[in-house]
BALOBA-1460 file (C-alpha; in Angstrom, 3 decimals):
// residues 85
<rec num="1" residu="m" x="-23.862" y="-9.209" z="13.150"/>
<rec num="2" residu="l" x="-23.214" y="-6.291" z="11.129"/>
<rec num="3" residu="k" x="-20.752" y="-6.997" z="8.171"/>
<rec num="4" residu="t" x="-19.875" y="-3.559" z="6.093"/>
<rec num="5" residu="d" x="-16.742" y="-3.146" z="3.689"/>
<rec num="6" residu="r" x="-15.272" y="0.085" z="5.060"/>
<rec num="7" residu="w" x="-11.461" y="1.543" z="5.079"/>
<rec num="8" residu="v" x="-9.587" y="2.037" z="8.171"/>
<rec num="9" residu="n" x="-6.358" y="4.536" z="8.450"/>
<rec num="10" residu="c" x="-2.912" y="3.091" z="8.163"/>
<rec num="11" residu="k" x="0.617" y="3.448" z="7.158"/>
<rec num="12" residu="v" x="1.709" y="1.796" z="3.941"/>
<rec num="13" residu="a" x="4.856" y="0.628" z="2.606"/>
<rec num="14" residu="t" x="6.209" y="-1.491" z="-0.166"/>
<rec num="15" residu="g" x="5.906" y="-5.095" z="0.652"/>
<rec num="16" residu="m" x="8.153" y="-8.080" z="0.086"/>
<rec num="17" residu="t" x="6.581" y="-8.992" z="-3.191"/>
<rec num="18" residu="a" x="5.150" y="-7.457" z="-6.382"/>
<rec num="19" residu="g" x="1.509" y="-6.450" z="-5.660"/>
<rec num="20" residu="e" x="2.076" y="-6.569" z="-1.849"/>
<rec num="21" residu="y" x="2.149" y="-3.856" z="0.779"/>
<rec num="22" residu="s" x="3.317" y="-3.497" z="4.370"/>
<rec num="23" residu="v" x="0.481" y="-2.028" z="6.511"/>
<rec num="24" residu="e" x="0.628" y="-0.570" z="10.055"/>
<rec num="25" residu="l" x="-2.252" y="0.289" z="12.011"/>
<rec num="26" residu="r" x="-3.226" y="1.181" z="15.463"/>
<rec num="27" residu="t" x="-5.649" y="-0.644" z="17.638"/>
<rec num="28" residu="v" x="-8.292" y="1.154" z="19.992"/>
<rec num="29" residu="d" x="-6.064" y="0.373" z="23.026"/>
<rec num="30" residu="g" x="-3.118" y="2.120" z="21.153"/>
<rec num="31" residu="r" x="-0.907" y="-0.851" z="20.115"/>
<rec num="32" residu="e" x="0.780" y="-0.877" z="16.706"/>
<rec num="33" residu="i" x="0.143" y="-3.820" z="14.675"/>
<rec num="34" residu="s" x="1.407" y="-4.699" z="11.147"/>
<rec num="35" residu="l" x="0.640" y="-6.983" z="8.157"/>
<rec num="36" residu="f" x="1.065" y="-7.555" z="4.673"/>
<rec num="37" residu="a" x="-1.817" y="-6.984" z="2.396"/>
<rec num="38" residu="q" x="-2.482" y="-7.236" z="-1.353"/>
<rec num="39" residu="e" x="-2.824" y="-4.414" z="-3.466"/>
<rec num="40" residu="n" x="-6.416" y="-4.830" z="-4.044"/>
<rec num="41" residu="v" x="-7.117" y="-4.065" z="-0.329"/>
<rec num="42" residu="v" x="-4.712" y="-0.971" z="0.078"/>
<rec num="43" residu="d" x="-5.241" y="2.606" z="-0.939"/>
<rec num="44" residu="t" x="-1.588" y="3.746" z="-1.034"/>
<rec num="45" residu="k" x="-2.618" y="7.370" z="-1.832"/>
<rec num="46" residu="n" x="-4.691" y="7.863" z="1.184"/>
<rec num="47" residu="g" x="-3.047" y="5.558" z="3.719"/>
<rec num="48" residu="l" x="-6.103" y="3.151" z="3.853"/>
<rec num="49" residu="l" x="-6.632" y="-0.557" z="4.277"/>
<rec num="50" residu="r" x="-10.037" y="-2.152" z="3.366"/>
<rec num="51" residu="v" x="-11.552" y="-4.075" z="6.333"/>
<rec num="52" residu="d" x="-15.020" y="-5.754" z="7.281"/>
<rec num="53" residu="v" x="-16.729" y="-3.936" z="10.022"/>
<rec num="54" residu="l" x="-18.303" y="-6.453" z="12.032"/>
<rec num="55" residu="e" x="-19.577" y="-4.510" z="15.315"/>
<rec num="56" residu="n" x="-19.872" y="-0.942" z="16.285"/>
<rec num="57" residu="t" x="-19.456" y="0.428" z="19.856"/>
<rec num="58" residu="p" x="-19.581" y="4.210" z="20.640"/>
<rec num="59" residu="n" x="-15.969" y="4.449" z="20.365"/>
<rec num="60" residu="s" x="-14.599" y="1.570" z="18.417"/>
<rec num="61" residu="c" x="-15.548" y="-0.994" z="15.650"/>
<rec num="62" residu="l" x="-14.427" y="-4.379" z="15.768"/>
<rec num="63" residu="v" x="-12.960" y="-5.292" z="12.250"/>
<rec num="64" residu="y" x="-11.808" y="-8.388" z="10.294"/>
<rec num="65" residu="l" x="-8.563" y="-7.762" z="8.507"/>
<rec num="66" residu="p" x="-7.421" y="-8.904" z="5.110"/>
<rec num="67" residu="s" x="-4.462" y="-11.187" z="6.770"/>
<rec num="68" residu="v" x="-3.311" y="-12.173" z="10.111"/>
<rec num="69" residu="p" x="-0.981" y="-9.326" z="11.863"/>
<rec num="70" residu="f" x="2.492" y="-10.303" z="12.945"/>
<rec num="71" residu="e" x="1.676" y="-9.533" z="16.527"/>
<rec num="72" residu="t" x="-1.434" y="-11.458" z="16.990"/>
<rec num="73" residu="s" x="-2.918" y="-14.753" z="15.788"/>
<rec num="74" residu="s" x="-6.389" y="-13.015" z="14.986"/>
<rec num="75" residu="r" x="-7.654" y="-11.223" z="12.127"/>
<rec num="76" residu="f" x="-10.419" y="-9.741" z="14.464"/>
<rec num="77" residu="i" x="-9.293" y="-6.477" z="16.112"/>
<rec num="78" residu="n" x="-10.754" y="-3.226" z="17.553"/>
<rec num="79" residu="v" x="-9.905" y="0.154" z="16.079"/>
<rec num="80" residu="s" x="-11.102" y="3.477" z="17.102"/>
<rec num="81" residu="k" x="-14.348" y="4.433" z="15.332"/>
<rec num="82" residu="q" x="-12.552" y="7.835" z="14.367"/>
<rec num="83" residu="d" x="-9.856" y="5.736" z="12.136"/>
<rec num="84" residu="v" x="-12.812" y="3.950" z="10.014"/>
<rec num="85" residu="k" x="-13.972" y="5.876" z="7.002"/>
């Protein structure tokens, strides 16, 4: 299994506590998901979230998120390959 540290495009806003951010990103099937992430995995200037890429397909990447999204019970999601930096 491939495991590489990459960044994925997202929307970033201030979180509920110091050093925390609210993050929204889009899955490969177009769903919006949101989560809270610590400042060490968020690039606020460029709107990016650090993730681990586990698998690549021609159009998508299976990534492991730094925390569990509110909409799912899994930290594993598929994102568009175009959103991975």
